[in-house]
C-alpha positions as CSV (number, residue, x, y, z in Angstrom):
1,X,161.6,11.8,24.3
2,X,159.1,11.4,21.9
3,X,157.5,7.4,21.5
4,X,158.4,5.6,18.3
5,X,155.1,4.4,16.3
6,X,154.9,2.0,13.3
7,X,152.5,0.7,11.3
8,X,152.3,-3.1,11.4
9,X,149.1,-4.9,9.4
10,X,147.5,-7.4,11.2
11,X,146.6,-9.1,8.3
12,X,149.7,-10.5,6.6
13,X,150.8,-10.7,3.1
14,X,149.6,-14.5,1.7
15,X,149.6,-16.0,-1.9
16,X,149.5,-19.3,-2.9
17,X,149.6,-20.2,-7.1
18,X,149.1,-23.3,-9.2
19,X,150.1,-24.4,-12.6
20,X,147.6,-26.2,-14.5
21,X,148.8,-26.5,-18.0
22,X,148.9,-22.7,-19.4
23,X,146.2,-21.4,-16.9
24,X,147.4,-20.1,-13.3
25,X,145.2,-20.2,-10.3
26,X,146.0,-17.8,-7.3
27,X,144.4,-17.5,-4.4
28,X,145.1,-14.1,-2.8
29,X,144.0,-12.2,0.6
30,X,143.3,-9.1,-1.8
31,X,140.5,-6.9,-1.3
32,X,140.8,-6.2,-5.2
33,X,140.9,-9.0,-7.1
34,X,140.6,-7.9,-10.5
35,X,143.4,-5.4,-10.1
36,X,145.5,-8.5,-8.4
37,X,144.2,-10.4,-11.4
38,X,145.1,-7.9,-14.0
39,X,149.1,-7.2,-12.8
40,X,149.7,-11.0,-12.2
41,X,148.8,-11.6,-16.4
42,X,150.6,-8.3,-16.9
43,X,153.7,-8.8,-14.9
44,X,154.0,-12.7,-16.4
45,X,153.0,-11.9,-19.9
46,X,149.8,-14.0,-19.6
47,X,146.5,-13.4,-21.5
48,X,143.6,-12.4,-19.4
49,X,141.8,-16.1,-19.5
50,X,144.3,-18.0,-18.4
51,X,144.5,-16.1,-15.2
52,X,142.0,-16.8,-12.0
53,X,142.4,-15.3,-8.8
54,X,140.4,-16.4,-6.1
55,X,139.8,-14.9,-2.3
56,X,137.8,-16.8,-0.4
57,X,138.3,-15.1,2.8
58,X,138.4,-10.8,2.0
59,X,139.1,-10.1,5.9
60,X,138.7,-7.0,7.9
61,X,140.8,-4.7,6.0
62,X,143.3,-4.1,8.6
63,X,146.3,-3.8,6.4
64,X,147.9,-5.3,3.0
65,X,144.6,-6.2,1.6
66,X,144.6,-3.4,-1.9
67,X,147.4,-4.9,-4.1
């Protein structure tokens, strides 16, 4: 019988968000800040200048960091 292998990211997803009036600030574990910014603006129907994405720690890229 073969051993079963499963991919499990070492860096889990983590997102915090705060509304300041009509402006949304998001702290996200991502390596693609502009992609995250554009996706959040599109999903919530917000103007691009109303969304700010901050990524204080890029991490080592060991999973779940692109989107």
